[in-house]
C-alpha positions, 0 to 999 in steps of 0.5 A, a space after each residue: 160377743 160378735 168379735 169373739 165369735 169372729 176371732 174363733 172363726 178366723 182361728 179355725 180358718 187358720 188351723 185348717 190351712 196351717 195344719 196342711 202346711 205342717 203335715 206331709 202327705 199321709 199317703 204312706 202309713 209312716 215317713 222316715 225319721 232322721 235317726 236310727 237305733 244304731 245312732 242312738 242306743 237309748 232310742 231302741 227301748 220303746 219305753 223311751 216314750 210316754 204314749 205309743 201310737 194309738 190304733 196299732 192292731 195285730 192280725 185278726 187271727 190273734 188280735 188282743 182285746 182290751 182288759 176291763 181292768 186296764 180300761 177302767 184304770 185309764 177311764 179313772 186316770 182320765 177323770 183325774 186329769 180333768 179334775 186337776 184342770 177343772 177345778 184344780 188349776 182354775 182354783 189354784 190360779 184364781 186364788 193367786 190373782 186379785 179378787 177383781 180378776 178371779 172370774 176372768 181366770 176361772 173363765 179362761 181355764 174353763 173355756 180354753 179346756 173346752 176349746 182344746 177338747 173340741 180341737 183335739 177331736 177335730 184334728 189334734 189327735 190325728 196330727 199328734 198320733 198318726 204317721 206323717 213325718 218326724 215332726 208332725 202327723 197326718 190327717 188319717 184320723 181327721 175328725 176321729 175317722 176310723 176311731 170306733 169302740 172296737 179300735 184299739 191302741 198299743 200300750 208298753 207291753 206286747 199283746 196288751 191294748 186299750 180302747 183307742 177311745 180311752 187313749 184319745 180322751 186321756 191325751 185330750 186332757 193333756 193337751 187341754 191342761 198344757 194350754 190352760 197353764 199358759 194363761 197364768 203368765 198374763 193373768 189380769 190384763 189380757 183380752 179374753 178373745 186374745 187368749 182364745 185365738 192365741 191358744 188355737 194357733 199355739 196348740 196347732 203349731 207347738 203342742 201338736 208337733 212336740 207331742 208327735 216328736 216326743 211320743 209317737 211310735 208304732 208300738 211294741 208289737 211292731 218290734 220283733 227283731 233288729 230290722 223291725 226295731 230300725 223301721 219303728 225308729 225310722 217311723 217314730 217322732 224325731 225326739 223319740 227316735 233319739 231316745 228322749 225319755 219323757 214318761 208323762 210330759 216334762 217337755 211336751 207339757 211343762 217346758 212347752 207351756 212354760 216357755 210360751 208363758 214367758 214369751 207372753 209375759 214379755 209381749 203382753 207387758 207388765 201389769 199396771 202397778 207391778 213393782 209399785 203396788 201390792 198385787 198379792 193373792 186374794 185367797 190363799 185358801 183357794 190356792 191351797 185347795 187348787 194345789 191339793 186337787 192338782 196333786 190328786 189329779 196328778 196321780 192320773 196324769 203320771 200313773 195313767 201315762 203307763 196306759 195299763 195297770 201294772 207295776 210301772 203304774 204303781 211306781 209312777 204313783 209312788 214317785 208322784 207321792 214322794 217327789 211332791 212331798 220332798 219338793 214341798 219340804 225343800 221349798 219351805 225350808 229354803 223359804 224359811 232360811 231366806 225369809 225367816 218364815 215358811 208360807 202356805 203359798 210356798 208349800 203349795 208352790 213347792 208341791 206343784 214344782 215337785 209334781 212338774 219335775 217328777 212328771 218326765 221321770 215317774 216311770 223310769 226312776 226309783 223312789 229314792 231318785 224321785 225324792 232327790 228330784 223333788 228336793 232339788 226341784 223345790 229349791 231350784 224352782 224357789 230360785 226360779 220365782 225369785 232370783 231368776 224372775 228378777 233377772 228376766 225382768 218379766 211380769 210372769 203373773 203366776 210364775 208359770 215359767 219359774 215353776 213349770 218351765 224351770 221344774 220341767 227342765 230340772 226333771 227332764 235332765 235328772 230323768 237321764 241321771 236317775 233312770 240308771 239301774 245303778 241308781 235305782 231306776 228302771 233303765 230302758 226296755 229292749 223290745 227285741 229281747 223283750 227284757 230290760 236292757 243291761 246297758 245304760 249310759 248316764 252321760 249319753 242319756 243326759 245329752 239326749 235329754 238336753 236335746 229334747 229340752 232345747 228343741 222344745 224351748 226353741 220350738 215353743 218360743 218361736 211359735 209363741 212369739 209369732 202367735 202373739 204377734 198375729 193375735 196382737 195384729 188381729 184383735 190386740 193383746 191387752 185390755 185398756 188401762 181403765 178396764 184393767 184397773 176396773 178388773 177383768 171380771 166386770 170389764 170382760 165378763 160383766 160378772 163379779 166373783 164376790 158380792 158384798 
């Protein structure tokens, strides 16, 4: 316990210095971004982001006030995302490991979530959702300075706001589940202290910059004409300014976590007996329960990312429903064709693959486009956890990269295709005209999406590699062979999930 507390203290020390290194001086409200609307037509519509900058306020004379319905909607959505993490993700992962490691996985997901909620309030929200540079925010809202019950955050509609505290809480749940997803890659052999120290470093230097780059902007009320649009674009996150579409976290959450997980699988090493002994899941019943809770919670994840209760939220809801169902069907169909039988594990994995793939697209594509995205993601992710996994040669225990990394990439790229109005999508929104844009280029948008994918993959991989090396140097990554054979429940936590 003393070593664990020392690691946490060291991690907090690192973040206090590291955050200053990442952020530029917050003297001005915003720093200039590299791209302008003229360089990227798709950057102009504010709907290209999933989360506008919270705290945008109009003048006192005409300041909008939050609608009680929107506030209740966001509170419910936030609760649903908490549900998809605790207990959803925890049970999904827990059922997939051997019984001697069940509690260790539950503990990692539970404590990682708790750690991120605290770090988000201390400095995460400020670095992700205030101005600073195109790549990271500043310290204007460190310790939630100025965030009160009266402060408001922008949505995607002019003159519509929500309580800033609602936005803070909602985004905290995104940060928590992203970090918790990673633990599935090195389950059953990593030190508990190593998990926590890694999460502190990776959250600070990978999650926060990517969230800022993809989702930060001044909000729709700041756009009144072409000149103000150019200013908003210049002040926005780097990928937002390019016009990257990510409604609820394809890049920020799934590709980001998937790549970090793959790097961890390599650096932590393979489980003892991998490829030689049976390492089968101990409870597919719990995995099915966890997958079902993930699906339920994901409606808050996707529909809530609209930040207000309107038709786009309903579209995101329907797309989350049908894409997930399509991916479940395509996965088990592919499994039946390749292996002769469809499995419960395949159905649960297919559902998660569909949820992942529709995440960046859910507010931009029509239901038919969502079904296609779900169908494609089920088949591609099935290959990702079988053929691709063999090619990579990494022991990604619970297939985090094969499902979340691969599914996130598929979803991000297909968003650029099916967001086209000609294919039933919503296109992008022109806040100068305050109407849907009549121009949309599939080729241009897919190119922008690809830039977002590559940027996220490279950024996350580099940060993860450095973070794992630091953790290995300070506390070590892996438990001893004796502890691994005994099981992490007993060796790391002195408990057991099941008494016989």
